[in-house]
PQR file of N, CA, C, O and H, with PARSE charges and radii, in Angstrom:
ATOM      1  N   UNK A   1       0.919  -1.198  -0.060 -0.4000 1.5000
ATOM      2  CA  UNK A   1       0.037  -0.252   0.071 -0.0000 2.0000
ATOM      3  C   UNK A   1       0.706   1.177  -0.095  0.5500 1.7000
ATOM      4  O   UNK A   1       1.320   1.617   0.877 -0.5500 1.4000
ATOM      5  N   UNK A   2       0.619   2.104  -1.516 -0.4000 1.5000
ATOM      6  CA  UNK A   2       1.845   3.358  -1.095 -0.0000 2.0000
ATOM      7  C   UNK A   2       0.677   4.709  -1.384  0.5500 1.7000
ATOM      8  O   UNK A   2       0.040   5.046  -2.382 -0.5500 1.4000
ATOM      9  H   UNK A   2       0.121   1.747  -2.306  0.4000 1.0000
ATOM     10  N   UNK A   3       0.794   5.388   0.365 -0.4000 1.5000
ATOM     11  CA  UNK A   3       0.094   6.734   0.154 -0.0000 2.0000
ATOM     12  C   UNK A   3       0.122   7.523  -0.631  0.5500 1.7000
ATOM     13  O   UNK A   3       1.318   7.760  -0.803 -0.5500 1.4000
ATOM     14  H   UNK A   3       1.311   5.114   1.176  0.4000 1.0000
ATOM     15  N   UNK A   4      -0.659   8.343  -1.491 -0.4000 1.5000
ATOM     16  CA  UNK A   4      -0.510   8.940  -2.660 -0.0000 2.0000
ATOM     17  C   UNK A   4      -0.825  10.357  -2.015  0.5500 1.7000
ATOM     18  O   UNK A   4       0.170  11.010  -1.700 -0.5500 1.4000
ATOM     19  H   UNK A   4      -1.630   8.150  -1.351  0.4000 1.0000
ATOM     20  N   UNK A   5      -1.868  10.834  -1.812 -0.4000 1.5000
ATOM     21  CA  UNK A   5      -2.504  11.904  -0.888 -0.0000 2.0000
ATOM     22  C   UNK A   5      -2.708  11.885   0.437  0.5500 1.7000
ATOM     23  O   UNK A   5      -3.199  10.898   0.984 -0.5500 1.4000
ATOM     24  H   UNK A   5      -2.677  10.303  -2.068  0.4000 1.0000
ATOM     25  N   UNK A   6      -2.327  13.050   1.146 -0.4000 1.5000
ATOM     26  CA  UNK A   6      -2.591  12.794   2.502 -0.0000 2.0000
ATOM     27  C   UNK A   6      -3.115  14.243   3.234  0.5500 1.7000
ATOM     28  O   UNK A   6      -2.406  15.242   3.111 -0.5500 1.4000
ATOM     29  H   UNK A   6      -1.928  13.852   0.702  0.4000 1.0000
ATOM     30  N   UNK A   7      -4.261  14.303   3.924 -0.4000 1.5000
ATOM     31  CA  UNK A   7      -5.238  15.356   4.199 -0.0000 2.0000
ATOM     32  C   UNK A   7      -4.749  16.026   5.480  0.5500 1.7000
ATOM     33  O   UNK A   7      -4.251  15.215   6.260 -0.5500 1.4000
ATOM     34  H   UNK A   7      -4.837  13.492   4.024  0.4000 1.0000
ATOM     35  N   UNK A   8      -4.757  17.304   5.908 -0.4000 1.5000
ATOM     36  CA  UNK A   8      -4.634  17.310   7.443 -0.0000 2.0000
ATOM     37  C   UNK A   8      -5.692  18.760   7.504  0.5500 1.7000
ATOM     38  O   UNK A   8      -5.612  19.747   6.772 -0.5500 1.4000
ATOM     39  H   UNK A   8      -5.161  17.963   5.273  0.4000 1.0000
ATOM     40  N   UNK A   9      -6.427  18.572   8.340 -0.4000 1.5000
ATOM     41  CA  UNK A   9      -7.511  19.627   9.248 -0.0000 2.0000
ATOM     42  C   UNK A   9      -6.675  19.705  10.005  0.5500 1.7000
ATOM     43  O   UNK A   9      -6.163  18.722  10.542 -0.5500 1.4000
ATOM     44  H   UNK A   9      -6.491  17.770   8.934  0.4000 1.0000
ATOM     45  N   UNK A  10      -6.203  21.424  10.315 -0.4000 1.5000
ATOM     46  CA  UNK A  10      -5.421  21.942  11.430 -0.0000 2.0000
ATOM     47  C   UNK A  10      -6.702  22.675  12.578  0.5500 1.7000
ATOM     48  O   UNK A  10      -7.635  23.438  12.327 -0.5500 1.4000
ATOM     49  H   UNK A  10      -6.619  22.222   9.879  0.4000 1.0000
ATOM     50  N   UNK A  11      -6.306  22.139  13.697 -0.4000 1.5000
ATOM     51  CA  UNK A  11      -6.899  22.981  14.920 -0.0000 2.0000
ATOM     52  C   UNK A  11      -6.219  23.508  16.055  0.5500 1.7000
ATOM     53  O   UNK A  11      -5.018  23.708  15.876 -0.5500 1.4000
ATOM     54  H   UNK A  11      -5.548  21.520  13.901  0.4000 1.0000
ATOM     55  N   UNK A  12      -6.685  23.786  17.188 -0.4000 1.5000
ATOM     56  CA  UNK A  12      -5.902  24.105  18.453 -0.0000 2.0000
ATOM     57  C   UNK A  12      -5.328  23.065  19.119  0.5500 1.7000
ATOM     58  O   UNK A  12      -4.245  23.117  19.701 -0.5500 1.4000
ATOM     59  H   UNK A  12      -7.661  23.624  17.334  0.4000 1.0000
ATOM     60  N   UNK A  13      -6.186  21.943  19.021 -0.4000 1.5000
ATOM     61  CA  UNK A  13      -6.103  20.701  20.121 -0.0000 2.0000
ATOM     62  C   UNK A  13      -5.651  19.646  19.363  0.5500 1.7000
ATOM     63  O   UNK A  13      -4.513  19.191  19.250 -0.5500 1.4000
ATOM     64  H   UNK A  13      -7.066  21.901  18.548  0.4000 1.0000
ATOM     65  N   UNK A  14      -7.220  19.149  18.601 -0.4000 1.5000
ATOM     66  CA  UNK A  14      -7.103  17.838  18.063 -0.0000 2.0000
ATOM     67  C   UNK A  14      -7.313  18.027  16.466  0.5500 1.7000
ATOM     68  O   UNK A  14      -8.212  18.731  16.006 -0.5500 1.4000
ATOM     69  H   UNK A  14      -8.145  19.518  18.693  0.4000 1.0000
ATOM     70  N   UNK A  15      -6.190  17.172  15.519 -0.4000 1.5000
ATOM     71  CA  UNK A  15      -5.927  17.277  14.587 -0.0000 2.0000
ATOM     72  C   UNK A  15      -6.163  15.810  14.004  0.5500 1.7000
ATOM     73  O   UNK A  15      -5.764  14.716  14.402 -0.5500 1.4000
ATOM     74  H   UNK A  15      -5.460  16.600  15.893  0.4000 1.0000
ATOM     75  N   UNK A  16      -7.126  16.262  12.684 -0.4000 1.5000
ATOM     76  CA  UNK A  16      -7.605  15.135  11.680 -0.0000 2.0000
ATOM     77  C   UNK A  16      -6.448  15.090  10.436  0.5500 1.7000
ATOM     78  O   UNK A  16      -6.032  15.937   9.645 -0.5500 1.4000
ATOM     79  H   UNK A  16      -7.450  17.151  12.361  0.4000 1.0000
ATOM     80  N   UNK A  17      -6.083  13.350  10.733 -0.4000 1.5000
ATOM     81  CA  UNK A  17      -4.978  13.361   9.527 -0.0000 2.0000
ATOM     82  C   UNK A  17      -6.226  12.100   8.744  0.5500 1.7000
ATOM     83  O   UNK A  17      -7.143  11.504   9.310 -0.5500 1.4000
ATOM     84  H   UNK A  17      -6.421  12.663  11.376  0.4000 1.0000
ATOM     85  N   UNK A  18      -5.808  12.040   7.340 -0.4000 1.5000
ATOM     86  CA  UNK A  18      -6.471  11.002   6.465 -0.0000 2.0000
ATOM     87  C   UNK A  18      -5.167  10.887   5.447  0.5500 1.7000
ATOM     88  O   UNK A  18      -4.254  11.685   5.237 -0.5500 1.4000
ATOM     89  H   UNK A  18      -5.064  12.524   6.880  0.4000 1.0000
ATOM     90  N   UNK A  19      -5.406   9.759   4.978 -0.4000 1.5000
ATOM     91  CA  UNK A  19      -4.341   9.422   3.809 -0.0000 2.0000
ATOM     92  C   UNK A  19      -5.277   8.475   2.544  0.5500 1.7000
ATOM     93  O   UNK A  19      -6.339   7.894   2.767 -0.5500 1.4000
ATOM     94  H   UNK A  19      -6.148   9.111   5.149  0.4000 1.0000
ATOM     95  N   UNK A  20      -4.708   8.513   1.501 -0.4000 1.5000
ATOM     96  CA  UNK A  20      -5.742   8.134   0.323 -0.0000 2.0000
ATOM     97  C   UNK A  20      -4.487   7.141  -0.476  0.5500 1.7000
ATOM     98  O   UNK A  20      -3.317   7.491  -0.633 -0.5500 1.4000
ATOM     99  H   UNK A  20      -3.845   8.986   1.319  0.4000 1.0000
ATOM    100  N   UNK A  21      -5.080   5.872  -0.901 -0.4000 1.5000
ATOM    101  CA  UNK A  21      -3.772   5.329  -1.932 -0.0000 2.0000
ATOM    102  C   UNK A  21      -4.155   5.858  -3.379  0.5500 1.7000
ATOM    103  O   UNK A  21      -5.122   6.608  -3.520 -0.5500 1.4000
ATOM    104  H   UNK A  21      -6.030   5.588  -0.773  0.4000 1.0000
ATOM    105  N   UNK A  22      -3.429   5.479  -4.375 -0.4000 1.5000
ATOM    106  CA  UNK A  22      -3.523   5.504  -5.542 -0.0000 2.0000
ATOM    107  C   UNK A  22      -4.570   5.179  -6.243  0.5500 1.7000
ATOM    108  O   UNK A  22      -4.990   5.547  -7.340 -0.5500 1.4000
ATOM    109  H   UNK A  22      -2.644   4.870  -4.260  0.4000 1.0000
ATOM    110  N   UNK A  23      -4.922   4.461  -5.484 -0.4000 1.5000
ATOM    111  CA  UNK A  23      -6.536   3.712  -6.501 -0.0000 2.0000
ATOM    112  C   UNK A  23      -7.488   4.406  -5.749  0.5500 1.7000
ATOM    113  O   UNK A  23      -8.610   4.213  -6.218 -0.5500 1.4000
ATOM    114  H   UNK A  23      -4.580   4.162  -4.593  0.4000 1.0000
ATOM    115  N   UNK A  24      -7.492   5.306  -4.543 -0.4000 1.5000
ATOM    116  CA  UNK A  24      -8.859   5.983  -4.351 -0.0000 2.0000
ATOM    117  C   UNK A  24      -9.596   5.343  -2.881  0.5500 1.7000
ATOM    118  O   UNK A  24     -10.792   5.517  -2.649 -0.5500 1.4000
ATOM    119  H   UNK A  24      -6.581   5.464  -4.163  0.4000 1.0000
ATOM    120  N   UNK A  25      -8.811   4.694  -2.086 -0.4000 1.5000
ATOM    121  CA  UNK A  25      -8.732   3.926  -0.835 -0.0000 2.0000
ATOM    122  C   UNK A  25      -8.552   4.474   0.278  0.5500 1.7000
ATOM    123  O   UNK A  25      -7.480   5.070   0.379 -0.5500 1.4000
ATOM    124  H   UNK A  25      -7.839   4.552  -2.275  0.4000 1.0000
ATOM    125  N   UNK A  26      -9.341   4.491   1.313 -0.4000 1.5000
ATOM    126  CA  UNK A  26      -8.488   4.970   2.737 -0.0000 2.0000
ATOM    127  C   UNK A  26      -7.109   4.251   3.219  0.5500 1.7000
ATOM    128  O   UNK A  26      -6.825   3.074   3.438 -0.5500 1.4000
ATOM    129  H   UNK A  26     -10.212   4.006   1.231  0.4000 1.0000
ATOM    130  N   UNK A  27      -6.564   5.155   3.270 -0.4000 1.5000
ATOM    131  CA  UNK A  27      -5.352   3.982   4.077 -0.0000 2.0000
ATOM    132  C   UNK A  27      -5.805   4.363   5.649  0.5500 1.7000
ATOM    133  O   UNK A  27      -5.999   3.444   6.444 -0.5500 1.4000
ATOM    134  H   UNK A  27      -6.795   6.111   3.092  0.4000 1.0000
ATOM    135  N   UNK A  28      -5.986   5.947   6.111 -0.4000 1.5000
ATOM    136  CA  UNK A  28      -5.862   5.360   7.315 -0.0000 2.0000
ATOM    137  C   UNK A  28      -6.733   7.109   7.729  0.5500 1.7000
ATOM    138  O   UNK A  28      -6.460   8.021   6.949 -0.5500 1.4000
ATOM    139  H   UNK A  28      -5.829   6.694   5.466  0.4000 1.0000
ATOM    140  N   UNK A  29      -7.517   7.366   8.690 -0.4000 1.5000
ATOM    141  CA  UNK A  29      -8.340   7.983   8.850 -0.0000 2.0000
ATOM    142  C   UNK A  29      -8.309   8.545  10.748  0.5500 1.7000
ATOM    143  O   UNK A  29      -9.364   8.440  11.373 -0.5500 1.4000
ATOM    144  H   UNK A  29      -7.739   6.625   9.324  0.4000 1.0000
ATOM    145  N   UNK A  30      -7.235   9.016  11.359 -0.4000 1.5000
ATOM    146  CA  UNK A  30      -6.852   9.592  12.635 -0.0000 2.0000
ATOM    147  C   UNK A  30      -7.029  10.690  13.283  0.5500 1.7000
ATOM    148  O   UNK A  30      -6.655  11.750  12.781 -0.5500 1.4000
ATOM    149  H   UNK A  30      -6.378   9.101  10.850  0.4000 1.0000
ATOM    150  N   UNK A  31      -7.570  10.656  14.393 -0.4000 1.5000
ATOM    151  CA  UNK A  31      -7.796  12.131  15.230 -0.0000 2.0000
ATOM    152  C   UNK A  31      -6.811  11.643  15.837  0.5500 1.7000
ATOM    153  O   UNK A  31      -6.519  10.474  16.088 -0.5500 1.4000
ATOM    154  H   UNK A  31      -7.875   9.796  14.802  0.4000 1.0000
ATOM    155  N   UNK A  32      -5.973  13.245  16.212 -0.4000 1.5000
ATOM    156  CA  UNK A  32      -4.708  13.393  16.853 -0.0000 2.0000
ATOM    157  C   UNK A  32      -4.503  14.048  17.663  0.5500 1.7000
ATOM    158  O   UNK A  32      -4.946  15.109  17.223 -0.5500 1.4000
ATOM    159  H   UNK A  32      -6.210  14.194  16.008  0.4000 1.0000
ATOM    160  N   UNK A  33      -3.942  14.349  19.092 -0.4000 1.5000
ATOM    161  CA  UNK A  33      -3.739  15.337  20.162 -0.0000 2.0000
ATOM    162  C   UNK A  33      -2.523  16.684  19.253  0.5500 1.7000
ATOM    163  O   UNK A  33      -1.906  16.640  18.189 -0.5500 1.4000
ATOM    164  H   UNK A  33      -3.582  13.487  19.449  0.4000 1.0000
ATOM    165  N   UNK A  34      -2.611  17.429  20.019 -0.4000 1.5000
ATOM    166  CA  UNK A  34      -1.039  18.225  19.485 -0.0000 2.0000
ATOM    167  C   UNK A  34       0.149  17.483  19.609  0.5500 1.7000
ATOM    168  O   UNK A  34       0.997  17.380  18.722 -0.5500 1.4000
ATOM    169  H   UNK A  34      -3.112  17.465  20.884  0.4000 1.0000
ATOM    170  N   UNK A  35       0.215  16.754  21.182 -0.4000 1.5000
ATOM    171  CA  UNK A  35       1.467  15.880  21.331 -0.0000 2.0000
ATOM    172  C   UNK A  35       1.744  14.760  20.356  0.5500 1.7000
ATOM    173  O   UNK A  35       2.819  14.552  19.793 -0.5500 1.4000
ATOM    174  H   UNK A  35      -0.474  16.837  21.902  0.4000 1.0000
ATOM    175  N   UNK A  36       0.710  14.120  20.242 -0.4000 1.5000
ATOM    176  CA  UNK A  36       0.541  13.138  19.199 -0.0000 2.0000
ATOM    177  C   UNK A  36       1.028  13.525  17.700  0.5500 1.7000
ATOM    178  O   UNK A  36       1.557  12.719  16.935 -0.5500 1.4000
ATOM    179  H   UNK A  36      -0.163  14.289  20.700  0.4000 1.0000
ATOM    180  N   UNK A  37       0.743  15.009  17.376 -0.4000 1.5000
ATOM    181  CA  UNK A  37       0.702  14.929  15.963 -0.0000 2.0000
ATOM    182  C   UNK A  37       2.274  15.063  15.889  0.5500 1.7000
ATOM    183  O   UNK A  37       2.651  14.364  14.948 -0.5500 1.4000
ATOM    184  H   UNK A  37       0.313  15.664  17.998  0.4000 1.0000
ATOM    185  N   UNK A  38       3.532  15.793  16.618 -0.4000 1.5000
ATOM    186  CA  UNK A  38       4.691  15.794  16.305 -0.0000 2.0000
ATOM    187  C   UNK A  38       5.124  14.332  16.334  0.5500 1.7000
ATOM    188  O   UNK A  38       5.805  14.000  15.363 -0.5500 1.4000
ATOM    189  H   UNK A  38       3.226  16.361  17.383  0.4000 1.0000
ATOM    190  N   UNK A  39       4.950  13.676  16.964 -0.4000 1.5000
ATOM    191  CA  UNK A  39       5.407  12.177  17.057 -0.0000 2.0000
ATOM    192  C   UNK A  39       5.365  11.433  15.674  0.5500 1.7000
ATOM    193  O   UNK A  39       6.242  10.901  14.993 -0.5500 1.4000
ATOM    194  H   UNK A  39       4.397  13.945  17.752  0.4000 1.0000
ATOM    195  N   UNK A  40       3.859  11.619  15.502 -0.4000 1.5000
ATOM    196  CA  UNK A  40       3.535  11.227  13.969 -0.0000 2.0000
ATOM    197  C   UNK A  40       4.095  11.846  12.810  0.5500 1.7000
ATOM    198  O   UNK A  40       4.466  11.292  11.774 -0.5500 1.4000
ATOM    199  H   UNK A  40       3.147  12.051  16.056  0.4000 1.0000
ATOM    200  N   UNK A  41       4.114  13.120  13.119 -0.4000 1.5000
ATOM    201  CA  UNK A  41       4.821  13.398  12.078 -0.0000 2.0000
ATOM    202  C   UNK A  41       6.511  13.127  11.569  0.5500 1.7000
ATOM    203  O   UNK A  41       7.040  13.220  10.462 -0.5500 1.4000
ATOM    204  H   UNK A  41       3.813  13.570  13.959  0.4000 1.0000
ATOM    205  N   UNK A  42       7.022  12.775  12.847 -0.4000 1.5000
ATOM    206  CA  UNK A  42       8.366  12.597  12.702 -0.0000 2.0000
ATOM    207  C   UNK A  42       8.387  11.195  12.490  0.5500 1.7000
ATOM    208  O   UNK A  42       9.570  10.912  12.679 -0.5500 1.4000
ATOM    209  H   UNK A  42       6.591  12.699  13.746  0.4000 1.0000
ATOM    210  N   UNK A  43       7.809  10.191  12.221 -0.4000 1.5000
ATOM    211  CA  UNK A  43       8.037   8.765  12.071 -0.0000 2.0000
ATOM    212  C   UNK A  43       7.583   8.733  10.612  0.5500 1.7000
ATOM    213  O   UNK A  43       7.590   7.673   9.986 -0.5500 1.4000
ATOM    214  H   UNK A  43       6.848  10.421  12.068  0.4000 1.0000
TER
END
């Protein structure tokens, strides 16, 4: 599975992140708090 598009909804405390593969299926959809977001982006 290769992610081609990442969507990011920015907010003060909770961020919504979703990823879509090249065939249009949703790879993941997560709700992350500010501290989790930093860790998520580093990986």
